[in-house]
PLY file of the C-alpha trace (Angstrom):
ply
format ascii 1.0
element vertex 326
property float x
property float y
property float z
element edge 325
property int vertex1
property int vertex2
end_header
14.63 -6.05 30.65
12.53 -3.27 29.08
8.87 -3.82 28.36
9.49 -3.57 24.63
11.67 -6.67 24.93
8.98 -8.68 26.73
8.75 -12.37 25.95
5.07 -12.48 26.92
2.84 -13.57 24.06
-0.56 -12.30 23.01
-2.84 -15.28 22.40
0.22 -17.41 21.80
1.70 -14.98 19.26
4.61 -12.60 19.41
3.28 -9.22 18.29
5.61 -6.48 17.06
4.75 -2.81 16.70
6.77 -1.33 13.85
6.79 2.46 13.63
8.30 4.37 10.68
9.47 7.79 11.87
10.94 10.98 10.51
11.15 14.00 12.82
8.38 12.91 15.20
9.88 13.93 18.55
6.66 15.71 19.70
4.59 12.51 19.32
6.72 9.36 19.38
6.74 8.93 23.17
2.95 9.15 23.24
2.66 6.53 20.50
4.97 4.12 22.34
3.27 4.60 25.71
-0.20 4.38 24.19
0.43 1.04 22.49
2.26 -0.37 25.50
-0.75 0.51 27.67
-3.17 -1.06 25.17
-1.10 -4.25 24.72
1.59 -4.58 27.42
3.23 -7.63 25.78
3.86 -5.93 22.43
7.45 -5.58 21.20
8.04 -2.02 20.01
10.45 -1.13 17.20
10.97 2.42 15.95
12.64 2.76 12.55
14.12 6.23 12.38
14.58 7.59 8.87
17.58 9.84 9.65
15.59 12.34 11.69
17.21 15.70 12.37
15.46 16.05 15.74
15.52 13.88 18.88
13.06 11.23 17.68
15.51 8.34 18.12
16.65 9.45 21.60
13.09 9.93 22.84
11.97 6.58 21.44
14.93 4.82 23.04
14.22 6.49 26.38
10.60 5.36 26.15
11.75 1.73 25.92
11.52 1.05 22.18
14.17 -0.66 20.11
15.44 1.92 17.61
16.80 1.05 14.17
18.18 3.60 11.71
17.25 3.56 8.02
19.58 5.72 5.94
17.61 5.65 2.67
14.97 8.37 2.79
11.33 7.55 2.10
8.61 5.56 3.84
8.79 2.74 1.28
12.46 2.20 2.10
11.61 2.12 5.79
8.82 -0.43 5.29
11.24 -2.70 3.43
13.65 -2.63 6.37
10.90 -3.05 8.96
9.62 -6.27 7.42
13.14 -7.59 6.77
14.71 -6.81 10.16
11.85 -7.60 12.55
10.90 -11.11 13.66
7.36 -11.67 14.90
4.19 -13.66 14.29
1.99 -10.57 13.91
3.12 -7.14 12.76
1.32 -3.93 13.70
2.40 -0.98 11.56
1.45 2.54 12.60
2.75 6.00 11.77
4.58 7.82 14.52
2.52 11.01 14.25
0.11 10.23 17.07
-3.04 10.43 14.92
-4.05 6.75 15.16
-5.90 5.12 18.04
-3.66 2.81 20.08
-6.61 1.32 21.97
-7.82 -0.35 18.73
-4.74 -2.57 18.45
-6.20 -5.56 20.33
-9.38 -5.51 18.25
-7.33 -5.40 15.04
-5.03 -8.25 16.08
-8.03 -10.27 17.30
-9.71 -9.81 13.94
-6.60 -11.02 12.12
-6.32 -14.11 14.34
-10.02 -14.98 14.69
-10.79 -14.69 10.98
-7.52 -16.14 9.68
-6.63 -12.96 7.78
-3.29 -11.81 6.43
-3.96 -8.09 6.63
-6.30 -5.84 8.61
-6.54 -2.15 7.69
-7.54 0.42 10.29
-10.03 2.60 8.41
-9.85 6.14 9.69
-13.04 7.40 11.32
-13.29 11.08 12.16
-16.22 13.14 13.36
-17.43 15.96 11.12
-16.26 18.51 13.68
-12.69 17.19 13.70
-12.33 16.28 10.01
-11.01 19.71 9.02
-8.23 19.45 11.59
-7.38 15.77 11.01
-7.21 16.02 7.21
-5.56 18.66 5.08
-7.60 20.17 2.29
-8.24 17.71 -0.53
-6.91 14.65 1.33
-10.28 12.96 1.86
-11.34 13.51 -1.74
-7.95 12.33 -3.01
-8.10 9.22 -0.82
-11.53 8.31 -2.19
-10.41 8.90 -5.77
-7.23 6.84 -5.45
-8.95 4.06 -3.49
-11.68 3.94 -6.13
-9.05 3.69 -8.87
-7.43 0.67 -7.22
-10.82 -0.99 -6.67
-11.73 -0.43 -10.32
-8.45 -1.88 -11.62
-7.59 -4.61 -9.13
-10.94 -5.33 -7.48
-11.29 -5.75 -3.75
-13.43 -3.82 -1.32
-11.11 -1.40 0.46
-12.51 1.82 1.86
-9.29 3.46 3.09
-6.39 2.29 0.98
-4.02 4.98 2.27
-4.35 4.24 5.99
-1.02 3.93 7.77
-2.46 1.72 10.53
-2.35 -1.97 9.56
-1.87 -5.43 11.02
-0.10 -8.15 9.02
0.53 -11.86 9.38
4.11 -13.07 9.29
3.70 -14.63 5.86
2.42 -11.34 4.46
5.37 -9.40 5.88
8.00 -11.88 4.73
6.56 -12.25 1.21
6.05 -8.54 0.49
8.51 -7.26 -2.17
8.64 -3.61 -1.13
9.66 -1.72 -4.27
8.30 1.78 -3.69
10.32 4.46 -1.94
7.86 6.96 -0.51
4.29 7.35 0.72
3.01 5.31 -2.23
3.94 2.19 -0.25
0.36 1.92 1.10
-0.86 1.42 -2.48
1.72 -1.32 -2.96
0.68 -2.98 0.31
-2.93 -3.06 -0.84
-2.23 -4.38 -4.33
0.05 -7.11 -2.96
-2.84 -8.51 -0.90
-5.20 -8.34 -3.87
-2.81 -9.93 -6.35
-2.07 -12.90 -4.09
-5.76 -13.12 -3.18
-4.97 -12.95 0.51
-7.82 -12.77 3.01
-7.99 -9.24 4.40
-10.34 -7.13 6.45
-10.97 -3.61 7.68
-11.84 -2.19 11.08
-13.03 1.31 11.82
-10.65 3.14 14.15
-10.74 6.70 15.50
-8.44 9.13 13.76
-7.43 12.51 15.13
-5.41 15.56 14.24
-1.70 15.89 14.84
-0.75 17.32 18.24
0.38 20.92 18.34
3.99 21.29 17.24
3.87 18.28 14.91
3.90 18.83 11.15
2.81 16.46 8.39
5.47 15.25 5.95
2.87 14.50 3.25
2.65 16.81 0.24
-0.89 16.84 -1.11
-0.08 17.24 -4.79
3.42 15.78 -5.04
2.66 12.61 -3.07
-0.80 12.32 -4.62
0.82 12.37 -8.07
3.38 9.76 -6.97
0.58 7.51 -5.70
-1.30 7.90 -8.98
1.85 7.01 -10.94
2.29 3.95 -8.73
-1.27 2.84 -9.53
-0.56 3.22 -13.26
2.75 1.36 -12.92
1.12 -1.48 -11.00
-1.70 -1.62 -13.57
0.86 -2.08 -16.35
2.96 -4.64 -14.45
0.19 -6.63 -12.74
-2.55 -6.39 -15.38
-0.54 -6.09 -18.63
-3.13 -7.62 -20.94
-5.78 -5.19 -19.70
-3.42 -2.19 -19.74
-1.86 -2.77 -23.16
-5.10 -4.21 -24.52
-6.81 -0.90 -23.81
-4.10 0.96 -25.73
-4.34 -1.58 -28.55
-8.09 -1.07 -28.77
-7.71 2.72 -28.77
-5.12 2.64 -31.57
-7.23 0.16 -33.56
-10.38 2.28 -33.30
-8.48 5.42 -34.30
-6.98 3.60 -37.29
-10.38 2.32 -38.43
-12.00 5.74 -38.05
-9.32 7.30 -40.26
-9.30 4.44 -42.76
-13.05 4.07 -43.30
-13.56 7.23 -45.42
-10.45 6.35 -47.43
-11.80 2.88 -48.07
-15.16 4.22 -49.23
-13.46 6.67 -51.56
-11.15 3.96 -52.89
-14.09 1.67 -53.63
-15.97 4.49 -55.39
-13.15 6.26 -57.25
-10.35 3.69 -57.27
-7.74 5.97 -55.71
-6.50 7.16 -52.33
-6.12 10.96 -52.51
-5.06 11.50 -48.86
-1.89 9.45 -48.64
-0.67 10.94 -45.30
-3.95 9.91 -43.67
-3.57 6.40 -45.07
-0.02 6.18 -43.73
-1.17 7.43 -40.31
-3.99 4.89 -40.25
-1.61 2.04 -41.12
0.85 3.23 -38.48
-1.86 3.30 -35.81
-2.88 -0.24 -36.72
0.73 -1.38 -36.40
0.95 0.32 -32.99
-2.22 -1.51 -31.99
-0.71 -4.84 -32.94
2.53 -4.03 -31.10
0.65 -3.00 -27.95
-1.36 -6.22 -28.01
1.80 -8.27 -28.54
3.50 -6.53 -25.60
0.48 -7.25 -23.43
0.47 -10.94 -24.31
4.21 -11.34 -23.68
4.14 -9.42 -20.41
1.09 -11.38 -19.27
3.13 -14.58 -19.38
5.98 -12.91 -17.47
3.55 -11.57 -14.87
2.01 -15.00 -14.45
5.45 -16.39 -13.66
6.11 -13.64 -11.11
2.76 -14.28 -9.45
3.54 -17.97 -9.18
6.90 -17.21 -7.54
5.30 -14.81 -5.05
2.57 -17.33 -4.25
5.15 -20.04 -3.60
7.10 -17.68 -1.31
3.86 -16.79 0.49
2.75 -20.41 0.88
6.22 -21.45 2.08
5.72 -19.46 5.31
3.50 -21.07 7.99
0.17 -19.37 8.59
-0.39 -17.43 11.81
-2.44 -19.60 14.15
-3.88 -18.14 17.34
-3.73 -19.94 20.64
-7.42 -20.46 21.32
-6.69 -21.37 24.94
-5.12 -17.98 25.66
-7.30 -15.21 26.94
-7.97 -12.09 24.90
0 1
1 2
2 3
3 4
4 5
5 6
6 7
7 8
8 9
9 10
10 11
11 12
12 13
13 14
14 15
15 16
16 17
17 18
18 19
19 20
20 21
21 22
22 23
23 24
24 25
25 26
26 27
27 28
28 29
29 30
30 31
31 32
32 33
33 34
34 35
35 36
36 37
37 38
38 39
39 40
40 41
41 42
42 43
43 44
44 45
45 46
46 47
47 48
48 49
49 50
50 51
51 52
52 53
53 54
54 55
55 56
56 57
57 58
58 59
59 60
60 61
61 62
62 63
63 64
64 65
65 66
66 67
67 68
68 69
69 70
70 71
71 72
72 73
73 74
74 75
75 76
76 77
77 78
78 79
79 80
80 81
81 82
82 83
83 84
84 85
85 86
86 87
87 88
88 89
89 90
90 91
91 92
92 93
93 94
94 95
95 96
96 97
97 98
98 99
99 100
100 101
101 102
102 103
103 104
104 105
105 106
106 107
107 108
108 109
109 110
110 111
111 112
112 113
113 114
114 115
115 116
116 117
117 118
118 119
119 120
120 121
121 122
122 123
123 124
124 125
125 126
126 127
127 128
128 129
129 130
130 131
131 132
132 133
133 134
134 135
135 136
136 137
137 138
138 139
139 140
140 141
141 142
142 143
143 144
144 145
145 146
146 147
147 148
148 149
149 150
150 151
151 152
152 153
153 154
154 155
155 156
156 157
157 158
158 159
159 160
160 161
161 162
162 163
163 164
164 165
165 166
166 167
167 168
168 169
169 170
170 171
171 172
172 173
173 174
174 175
175 176
176 177
177 178
178 179
179 180
180 181
181 182
182 183
183 184
184 185
185 186
186 187
187 188
188 189
189 190
190 191
191 192
192 193
193 194
194 195
195 196
196 197
197 198
198 199
199 200
200 201
201 202
202 203
203 204
204 205
205 206
206 207
207 208
208 209
209 210
210 211
211 212
212 213
213 214
214 215
215 216
216 217
217 218
218 219
219 220
220 221
221 222
222 223
223 224
224 225
225 226
226 227
227 228
228 229
229 230
230 231
231 232
232 233
233 234
234 235
235 236
236 237
237 238
238 239
239 240
240 241
241 242
242 243
243 244
244 245
245 246
246 247
247 248
248 249
249 250
250 251
251 252
252 253
253 254
254 255
255 256
256 257
257 258
258 259
259 260
260 261
261 262
262 263
263 264
264 265
265 266
266 267
267 268
268 269
269 270
270 271
271 272
272 273
273 274
274 275
275 276
276 277
277 278
278 279
279 280
280 281
281 282
282 283
283 284
284 285
285 286
286 287
287 288
288 289
289 290
290 291
291 292
292 293
293 294
294 295
295 296
296 297
297 298
298 299
299 300
300 301
301 302
302 303
303 304
304 305
305 306
306 307
307 308
308 309
309 310
310 311
311 312
312 313
313 314
314 315
315 316
316 317
317 318
318 319
319 320
320 321
321 322
322 323
323 324
324 325
């Protein structure tokens, strides 16, 4: 039996490493061997997203179980990983070799010791290596997008876009993966915040890609997709705040336009600028419609949250075996 199929448990828990991959043949063997060395009992699953290179063959030769996902995009792969893998603890890491395998035990220990449902490996890079580990604009974009999520949904995340995370079983089996691409990390973060799950972060070393390995992330295209996902989640998860802001903006604009007309009407008894009056009335109607949409969607969202909470609570919590050694 291969090591990836080991029945040995870590602190009484079956831990699965789930690796989304697309054309990572220069790095995938190193990722598998690194995590197996750090946690010999871990079950390793590589989900190959129709790679055109030898990623699947190399992963299989290294002892990992390989599954093929035909729908392109990391979000589609994450959906299959959580659905098709059975474990008590899930460790998700990108297959590009940039994350530190030796941190896996500390991250799993943190999840078990503190009763968390998600632990995020915050990327820590020295100033000398930052230019090689991150493409231009990535660090600034990460801070901007992370700050946007914190401002809208709350929480205290420092690295929302990290691809190195540990999840409890009830997180993995209650996560409705809807995104298709790299915006899935945003969805993972918001899911934990919306269900008020306990989560934590742990600083982990982060390095540059090995020579011969190329990033699949497009700075502007994927950054724009992540921003659109944040806006979509704001509208669907916080509808009263989202549509209420539009309602307030329309209302203020309507009042600003209507006030001079009202003064003139009170003084002269007529409304000389009829188009402005019509525009003001239309803006006020739009304000009322936006507020109505927000109120209706808020009730729908509340129902969805209750259903997700029930699904989450229906799965037993991950409990560590305190008698097992670390």
